[in-house]
N, C-alpha and C positions, 0 to 999 in steps of 0.2 A: 347457718348449717355447720355442724361439727366437722372436724377433720375426717372422722370415720365415715360420716355420711357423704362428704365430698368425694372421698376415695371410692366409696361404693358407686357413686354416680359416674365418676370418671371411668371406673373399671367396666361398668356396664354388665356385670354378671356376679354370681355368688363367689365369694372369696374361697380360693382353694390353695393348698400348699403348692408353692412354685416348683418344688423338687419333683412333683409327679408329672409335670408338663414336659413335652418334648421341646428340644431347642428351637425349632421353627415356630412352634406354638407360643413359646415364651417371647420370641422376637415380635410376632404379630400382636401379642397382648401388649407388649411395651410400646409398640408403634401406635396402637389404638389410644393408649393412655396419653402418649405424647401429643397426638392430634387433638384429643379432647381437652388437654391442658391449654393448647394454643387457642382453641375456640372459646374456652372459658375466660381467657384473659386477652381479648382481641386487641385492645389499645396497647397494653404493655408489650404484647408480642410484636405488634407493628413497630412500635418505637425501638424495640430491641433489634428488629430486622433492618432498620434504616442504615446502620453502619455497614452491614454486609451488602445491602442493596446498592448503596452509593459506591462501595468499593468495587463491586462487580461491574456496575455501569462504567466507572472510570477505566478499569482495566480493559474491558471488552471494547469500549469506544476508542481508546488509544490503539489497541491492537487492530481494530477494523480500519482506522485511518492509515496506519502504517502499512497494513496489507493492501489497502487501496493504492497507496503510493508505489508499493512494490510492483503491483500489476500494471499501474499506469506507466511507470518508467520502462518496464520491460516491453510493453506493447508499443510505446512511443518510439523507443530506440530501435526496436525491430522494424517498425514501419519506416522510420526516417533513414536509418542507415542500411536496412536490409539485413535479413537473418544470415545471408550468405554473401555479404558484401564487405569489402575493406575500403576505408577512405584514407587517402594520402593527402596530407596538407602540411603547411609549414610549421605551425605552432602546436596544434592539438588543443582541444578544449577541455581535456580531462587529464588527470594525473599531475597537474601542477599544484604543488603544496605551498608555495611561497611566491611573493613578488620578485624576489631575487632569482628564483628559478625561471620565472617568466622572462625577465630581462636577459638571462643567460641564453634562453632559447631564441630570443629575438636576435641576439648577437651572433649565435652559432649557426642557426638554421637558415637555409637558403629558400628563396621563393620557389614554389612549385609552378612550372610553366607548361604550356601546350607542347613544347618539345619533349618534356618528360612523359606526357601522355603518348606521343608517337613512339618514343623509345620503349615504353612498357608494352604497348600494343604489338610491337614488332618482336620482342624477346620473351614475353611471358608464355608459358606452356599450360598454365593451370587456370587461366582466366577465360571467361566466356565473353564478356563485354566490358568496355571502358567508356567513361564519360567524364567531362570536366564541367565545373560550375564556379561562378564567382558571385559575390553578394555586394549590394550597395543599397542605398535608400534614395528616393527621389520624390518629387512632386508629380502626381498623376492627376490629370484632369480631363473633363469632357464638357464642353460648353461653359456654363458658369460654375460648375461644380469642380471642386479640387480636393484631393487627398494628399496630405503632407506626410513625409517620412515613411512612405510606403516601401516595403521590401521589394527590391528588384533582383531577380536572379538571371544571370547570363549563363546559358547552358549550351553544350554541344547537342546535336540532334540525337546522338546515341543515348542521351539521358532518358529517352522514352522507354528504353529497355530496363532501366533501373529505378527510375523515379516512382515514388508513391503517388505523385501528382499525375493524373491522367485526364485527358480531355473528355468532358461529358457532352459538350456541344462543339462542333467544329473539329479541329485536329490539333495534334502536338506539332512542335517545330520540326521541320524536315532538314535534310542535308543541303537541299537547294537553298533554303532560307539562310543557312549558315554560310555556305560558300559564296553566295551572292550578296551577303550582308543586307538582307532585306529587313526593313523596319516593320516587323510583324510581332505580335505578342499573344501569348496565352495568359488569360487573366483569371484570378480567383473569383468564385461566385459572389462573395461579399463585395468585391470591387465593382462587379457588374451592377449589383443592386444599388450600391451607393451612388454610382455615376449615372445609371440609366433607369433605375427602378424596375429592372427586369434582367433575366439572364439570357434572353434572346438577343444577343448583341453581336453575333458573328457578322463581320463585314463592316462594322461601324468603326469609328476612329476615336482614339484617345491620344493625349499628349503625355510624354514622359520627359520631365525637365524641359518642357517647351518643344520637344520634337514630336512630330506626328507619327503614330504607329497604327497599323491596321489590326483589328482584333480578329484572329483566325480561330480562336477557340476559348471556351469557358471550362475551367477545371471542375472535376467532381468535387463535391463538398467534403471537407475534412472535419467539419464541426469546430468545437471550441476546446480550449485547454485552460483550466483554472479561470474560466470566464473570458478568456481572450480568444477571439476568432482566429482560426488557422487558415482562413480563406481570403486574407488580405495580402495579396502579392501579385506581381506581374512577372512573366518569364519571357525573355528575349533571347535571340541568338547570341552566343558568346562573342562572335566576331563583331556584332554591333555594340555589345557591352564594352569591348576593348576600344572601339572608336570613341565611346562616350567617356569612359572612366579609366581605361587601361585595365590590366589584369593584376595589378599589385594591390588588390583589395582582398586578398585571401582566396586565391584560386585553389581549388581542391579537386582531386581525381577520385572517382568512385570506380572500384574494380569488382565486378561480379564473378564469383567462382563458377567454374564449369560444373556440369552435373557430376556428382560423385566425388567432388573435391571438397575437403574440409576448409573452413575459414582459416584455421591455424596454418595449414600447409600453404594456402594462398598468401597469407600474411608473411610467412617466412620467405617465400619466393620473391615477393615484392621488396622486402627488406634487402635481400641479397642483390637484386638487380639495381636498386637505388644506391646501395653502398658501392657497388662496382661502377656505376655511372658517375658517382661523385668522388671516386678514387679514395675511399676511406680505408685506412689500415685497420687491423684487427682491434687495436686499442682505442681507436677513435669512436666517439659517440656519434649516434645518428644525427644527421643534419636535416631531418624531416620527422614527421610524426605519422604513425599509422593507428587507425582506430577501427574497431569492429564493434558491432552491437553487443556481442557476447562479453568482450573485455570491459567495455564501458558499463554495461549493465551489472557485471560482477562487482566492479568497483563501487558503483552507486549503491547497490544493495548491501555491500559490506558496510558502507557508511550509515545507511538507514538501519541496518541490523544493530550497530553500536548504539545509535540513538534510541532504537526500540528497547534494547536491554536496559538502558538508563531510565527511560520513561516508564517502562513497566515496573522496574524496581521501586521507583518513587511512588507511582500510583498504588502499588501493592500495600503501602503503609496504611492506606485507608482500610484494607481488609484486616490488618492486624488490630486496628482500633475497633473495628466491628467485632472481632473475636473477643477483645477484652470486655466489650459491652455484654456479649453473650455470656461470658464467664461470670460477670458480676450478677446478671439476672439469674443465672442458674444457682449461684450461691444463695441469693434471696429465696429462690424456689425451694432449695433444700431446707432452709430455715423454716419456711412456711409449712412444709410438709413433713416436719420431724415426727409428728404423731403418726402420720400415715406410714412412714418408714418403719416405725416401731411395730405397728399392727402387722405389716407384711412380714417382718422378721419373726414375730411371735407365731405366725402361721406357717413358718417353715422356709421363708425366702432366704436364700444364701447371699453372701456378700456380692458374688458375681451377678446375681439376679438384680440387685439394687444398682450395681455399677452399670449393667447393661441398660436398665431402664433410663437412667439419667443421661447416659451417653447418647442413647437413641433420641431422647428429647432435645438435647443440645444440637445433635446432627440434623434432626428434622427442622428445627428452628432456623439454623443457618442455611440449610439446603433450600428451604422455601424462599429465603432472602436471595439466594443465588438465582433461582428460577425467575423471581420477579425482576431482579436486576438485569438478567439476560434478556427478558422480554422488553424492558425499557431501552436497553442498549440497542436492540434490533430496530426499534422505532427511531432512535436517534440516528443510526446508520442510514436508514431509509430516508429520513428527513434531509441529511447531508447530501445524499445522492440526488434527491428530487429538487431541492431548493437552493443548493449552494454548488460552487464549482469544485468543492473539496471531494476527491475520490475516496470512497469508503466501501469496504467489503469485509464482512465478518468471516474470518477463516474458521475452518472446522476445529482446528486445535484450540481456538479461543473459546468455543462453545464447550468443548470437553473440559478445558482448564477452568472455566468459570464454575461449572457444576462441581468438579473435583475439588477445587480449592475451597469453595464455600462449604462443602461437606467436611473437608479436612479441617477447616477452621472450627467447625462445631465439635469435631472429635478432639482436636488438640486442646481447645479452650474449655471443653466440657469434662476433661479427665479429672481435674482437681475437684470441681464440685461433686462429680460422681463418686470419686474416691472418698471424699468427706462424708457423703451420704451413706456409703457402704460401711464406713467405720463406726457409725452411730451404735451405741449400746441399746438394745431393744427395751430394756427396763427404763433407762433414762429417757428414751424417745417416747415411751408411753406416758410418762409423767408430764411431757411438754404440753403447754396450752396453745 
């Protein structure tokens, strides 16, 4: 088929001078031609789209994983620390930037004790409740079954008012358990299943490092995190924990703000009280650490934000490569359709009409790639959530960015081919074979 016949087929109507058409009509005519051109060269169009498709898949997939981590850390920290809770401990798990700083805190900071808990409970005006806890690991068994290196938490009874862990069967630890140093325990659901094949175990006995404990409750299930169960723990009274291991294993105090009190105000009050208790001067550094979900989450998200910026910048290179492919194909298209351009110009088409036509074609080409890439990235995100422990959530901005960037790639990399087409001399173009 001749170039003129192909143009007539793509255009789908009798040729008319473009200058008589309205702007919107010109736009839709150019859009029809662009879609017809894609359909006429399916394989070439698909191969051209691959660069944009993979670029969008990579960018959206990276963005979804990072967004998943954002939401996961925010929810996890809020659940574990409490949205209105401040945690006082010796070292602090966040904000340490070097091993030297860690050693400095070890030398400078003092152990947090139960006496500190009593002092804060007596002097604080902004707190609603206080609780202390300490951690260790132990061998937990029942009959012939044993679990090694299981997390053991020693807590005060008041932790029931703060803790995310609550009893699903039985009860939480009580003040009587703590005061009388009773060997009782609240266990995680996964521990119950592994030791007894059931969660109906209230009243049964387990051993913790060889010592018998009565099970008084089974905790509500917390699920898993990155494939690791969060229900493998046992909780015992802190007084019993002190008998078994002492409290020099990282005692921490959780302080819950009263209604209407901000976490920042509570944190400032606790800092002033602890500095006064430890007789620190104005220039002395804190000999303790204070954590809040908001502060820790802000720091972690700042780190993830930096990682996200670098990752997205690197993955965006694939979009640039895809844009170069689009530009190359559009240059080939201009060469193939030289005679068609000459015919349009001879019928009255202006330079901007030709420019618009080829810009729309390159934009439609890359835009289709963006839509396909977004659809595949959505499937990848769903697969990660369904079959892997990796958190993934496609943010709204990533959807908008994927479509906008893919269209922008078509515009930017389509400018030169479109400009080259619009510059063709109609007499020379009509002579082209």
